[in-house]
BADREN-943676 format. One record per residue (C-alpha): residue in three letters; x, y, z. Coordinates in nm, 4 decimals. Each point is the difference from the previous one (the first is absolute). Last residue first. Layout:
BEGIN
+------+----------+----------+----------+
| resn |        X |        Y |        Z |
+------+----------+----------+----------+
|  ALA |        X |        Y |        Z |
...
+------+----------+----------+----------+
# end
This chain:
BEGIN
+------+----------+----------+----------+
| resn |        X |        Y |        Z |
+------+----------+----------+----------+
|  ARG |  14.2117 | -14.5008 |   3.5001 |
|  ASP |  -0.1105 |   0.0443 |  -0.4195 |
|  PRO |  -0.3173 |   0.2799 |   0.2191 |
|  HIS |   0.3200 |   0.2374 |   0.1145 |
|  ASN |  -0.1151 |   0.0946 |   0.3843 |
|  LEU |   0.2253 |  -0.1740 |   0.2044 |
|  ARG |   0.3201 |   0.0494 |  -0.2423 |
|  LEU |   0.2761 |  -0.2447 |   0.0337 |
|  ARG |   0.2912 |   0.1578 |  -0.1067 |
|  GLY |   0.1868 |  -0.1405 |  -0.3775 |
|  ARG |   0.1566 |  -0.3594 |  -0.0102 |
|  LEU |  -0.2760 |  -0.1766 |  -0.0934 |
|  LYS |  -0.0565 |   0.2354 |  -0.3107 |
|  LYS |   0.3160 |  -0.1497 |  -0.1277 |
|  GLN |  -0.1012 |  -0.3506 |  -0.0074 |
|  ALA |  -0.2621 |   0.0781 |  -0.1343 |
|  SER |   0.2173 |   0.1857 |  -0.3014 |
|  ARG |   0.2087 |  -0.3478 |  -0.0456 |
|  GLN |  -0.2866 |  -0.1565 |  -0.0637 |
|  LYS |  -0.1750 |   0.2212 |  -0.2944 |
|  LYS |   0.3478 |   0.0057 |  -0.0951 |
|  GLU |   0.0429 |  -0.4188 |  -0.0005 |
|  GLU |  -0.3045 |  -0.0597 |  -0.1611 |
|  GLN |   0.0515 |   0.2625 |  -0.3104 |
|  ARG |   0.3364 |  -0.1472 |  -0.0444 |
|  LYS |  -0.1990 |  -0.3522 |  -0.0361 |
|  HIS |  -0.1668 |   0.0904 |  -0.2376 |
|  LYS |   0.2322 |   0.1550 |  -0.1914 |
|  LYS |   0.1455 |  -0.3104 |  -0.0293 |
|  ASN |  -0.2486 |  -0.2373 |  -0.0774 |
|  LYS |  -0.1599 |   0.3079 |  -0.2314 |
|  SER |   0.3373 |  -0.1032 |  -0.2110 |
|  LEU |   0.2615 |   0.3214 |  -0.0186 |
|  ARG |   0.0541 |   0.0583 |  -0.3727 |
|  THR |   0.4000 |   0.0648 |  -0.2132 |
|  PRO |   0.1108 |   0.2353 |  -0.1735 |
|  LEU |   0.3700 |  -0.1286 |  -0.1971 |
|  ARG |   0.2614 |   0.1893 |   0.0317 |
|  LYS |   0.2444 |   0.0362 |  -0.2791 |
|  LYS |   0.3475 |  -0.1465 |   0.0762 |
|  PRO |   0.2542 |   0.2676 |  -0.0019 |
|  ALA |   0.2082 |  -0.0505 |  -0.2867 |
|  HIS |   0.4163 |  -0.0269 |   0.0153 |
|  ARG |   0.1546 |   0.1972 |  -0.1505 |
|  ALA |   0.0228 |   0.3043 |   0.2300 |
|  GLN |   0.1328 |  -0.2418 |   0.2621 |
|  ARG |   0.3023 |  -0.1201 |  -0.2706 |
|  VAL |   0.0523 |   0.3500 |  -0.0761 |
|  LEU |   0.0300 |   0.0973 |   0.3060 |
|  SER |   0.2513 |  -0.1913 |   0.1561 |
|  GLU |   0.1463 |   0.0440 |  -0.3709 |
|  LEU |   0.0417 |   0.3548 |   0.0922 |
|  ARG |   0.0903 |  -0.0492 |   0.3213 |
|  ASP |   0.3528 |  -0.2206 |  -0.0756 |
|  LEU |   0.0622 |   0.2120 |  -0.3241 |
|  ALA |   0.0663 |   0.2393 |   0.3245 |
|  ASP |   0.2067 |  -0.1801 |   0.1800 |
|  GLU |   0.1976 |  -0.0904 |  -0.2296 |
|  ARG |   0.1051 |   0.3998 |  -0.1140 |
|  ASN |   0.0608 |   0.0070 |   0.3981 |
|  GLN |   0.2354 |  -0.3252 |   0.0058 |
|  HIS |   0.1439 |   0.2311 |  -0.3046 |
|  GLN |   0.0291 |   0.2459 |   0.2013 |
|  SER |   0.1955 |  -0.1183 |   0.2676 |
|  ARG |  -0.1344 |   0.1967 |   0.3331 |
|  PHE |  -0.3122 |  -0.2665 |  -0.0073 |
|  ARG |  -0.4025 |   0.1631 |   0.1013 |
|  ASP |   0.0600 |   0.2702 |  -0.2591 |
|  ALA |  -0.3279 |  -0.1198 |  -0.2546 |
|  PHE |  -0.2200 |   0.3019 |  -0.1142 |
|  ILE |  -0.2663 |  -0.1379 |  -0.3087 |
|  LEU |  -0.1333 |   0.1799 |  -0.2418 |
|  LEU |  -0.2996 |  -0.1127 |  -0.1282 |
|  GLU |  -0.0336 |   0.2074 |  -0.3240 |
|  GLY |  -0.3450 |   0.1556 |  -0.1240 |
|  HIS |   0.0655 |   0.3315 |   0.0795 |
|  ARG |  -0.2501 |   0.0561 |   0.2254 |
|  THR |   0.2180 |  -0.2219 |   0.2455 |
|  VAL |  -0.0166 |  -0.3130 |   0.0644 |
|  LEU |   0.1754 |  -0.1421 |   0.3482 |
|  GLY |  -0.2272 |   0.1953 |   0.1911 |
|  PRO |  -0.3537 |  -0.2462 |  -0.1168 |
|  ALA |   0.2617 |  -0.3171 |   0.0518 |
|  ILE |  -0.2715 |  -0.3357 |  -0.0649 |
|  ARG |  -0.2631 |   0.2230 |  -0.1953 |
|  ALA |   0.2481 |   0.1143 |  -0.2684 |
|  LEU |   0.0973 |  -0.3773 |  -0.0464 |
|  ARG |  -0.3227 |  -0.0795 |  -0.0324 |
|  GLU |  -0.0690 |   0.2496 |  -0.2905 |
|  LEU |   0.3612 |  -0.1509 |  -0.1606 |
|  VAL |  -0.1288 |  -0.2981 |   0.0629 |
|  PRO |  -0.3281 |  -0.0019 |  -0.1342 |
|  GLY |   0.1317 |   0.1980 |  -0.3128 |
|  PRO |   0.2744 |  -0.2270 |  -0.1322 |
|  LEU |   0.2980 |   0.0130 |   0.0507 |
|  ASP |   0.2914 |   0.0237 |  -0.2791 |
|  THR |   0.1445 |   0.3725 |   0.1659 |
|  ARG |   0.0893 |   0.2888 |  -0.1759 |
|  ALA |  -0.3323 |   0.1775 |   0.1683 |
|  LEU |   0.0974 |  -0.1227 |   0.3396 |
|  ASP |   0.3667 |   0.2243 |  -0.0443 |
|  VAL |   0.1244 |  -0.1455 |   0.3040 |
|  ARG |   0.2052 |   0.2143 |   0.2311 |
|  LEU |   0.2633 |  -0.1336 |   0.2674 |
|  GLN |   0.1768 |   0.2028 |   0.1784 |
|  VAL |   0.3305 |  -0.0660 |   0.2010 |
|  ALA |   0.1701 |   0.0489 |   0.2812 |
|  SER |   0.3921 |  -0.0805 |   0.0171 |
|  SER |   0.0766 |   0.3666 |  -0.0402 |
|  VAL |   0.3424 |   0.0696 |   0.0582 |
|  LYS |   0.2124 |   0.2707 |   0.1708 |
|  ASN |  -0.2481 |   0.1167 |   0.2939 |
|  VAL |  -0.1530 |  -0.3543 |   0.0970 |
|  ASN |   0.3962 |  -0.1017 |  -0.0070 |
|  GLN |   0.1147 |   0.2454 |   0.2845 |
|  GLY |  -0.1936 |  -0.1980 |   0.3035 |
|  GLY |  -0.2324 |  -0.1999 |  -0.0739 |
|  PRO |  -0.3819 |   0.0499 |   0.1522 |
|  GLY |  -0.2432 |   0.0935 |  -0.1807 |
|  GLY |  -0.1349 |   0.1694 |  -0.2915 |
|  SER |   0.1372 |  -0.1452 |  -0.3866 |
|  ARG |   0.1306 |   0.2063 |  -0.2899 |
|  VAL |  -0.1442 |  -0.0711 |  -0.2776 |
|  PHE |  -0.0051 |  -0.2433 |  -0.3628 |
|  ARG |  -0.2054 |   0.0286 |  -0.2744 |
|  TYR |  -0.1460 |  -0.3189 |  -0.1123 |
|  SER |  -0.2386 |   0.0011 |  -0.3538 |
|  LEU |  -0.1866 |  -0.2466 |  -0.0273 |
|  ALA |  -0.2309 |  -0.0350 |  -0.4209 |
|  GLN |   0.3096 |  -0.0841 |  -0.1895 |
|  GLU |   0.0860 |  -0.3566 |   0.2162 |
|  PRO |  -0.3349 |  -0.1425 |  -0.1318 |
|  ILE |  -0.2718 |  -0.0479 |   0.3215 |
|  GLY |  -0.2062 |  -0.3382 |  -0.0384 |
|  ASP |   0.2483 |  -0.1999 |   0.1707 |
|  VAL |   0.1624 |   0.3093 |   0.2416 |
|  SER |   0.3574 |   0.0780 |  -0.1679 |
|  ASN |   0.3804 |   0.1120 |  -0.0055 |
|  ARG |   0.1286 |  -0.2848 |   0.2451 |
|  GLN |   0.4262 |   0.0451 |   0.0730 |
|  ILE |   0.1421 |  -0.3235 |   0.0117 |
|  MET |   0.3156 |   0.0187 |   0.2058 |
+------+----------+----------+----------+
# end
């Protein structure tokens, strides 16, 4: 099996893996084998541009430590290799999301006709609701 060592834009030196015991069901195997993966990415050592790093921190605020490391914990599978690949896939997905720059919103203005139409609809609705009220005999409006 071919093993990936990095993600596009992140060199292998910026990645560090730590294998820990996984929780949950699994019998005695869970207590003996360290199959869960903790992937740490030193964001300062990556080749990613500044805006991408900012978007990455905004996309996954709970995953970025105060030391500037992105921390991904993968324990979905029973094998260490699959969990390692899962962690790299999740990292790749996050980086892909961060690379996509959001479109700049251009503020729009309502036309005079739209404003006028909205005001008229509000007046009509208000008049309709007034008619639903209790009739008062000595009230000047009725």
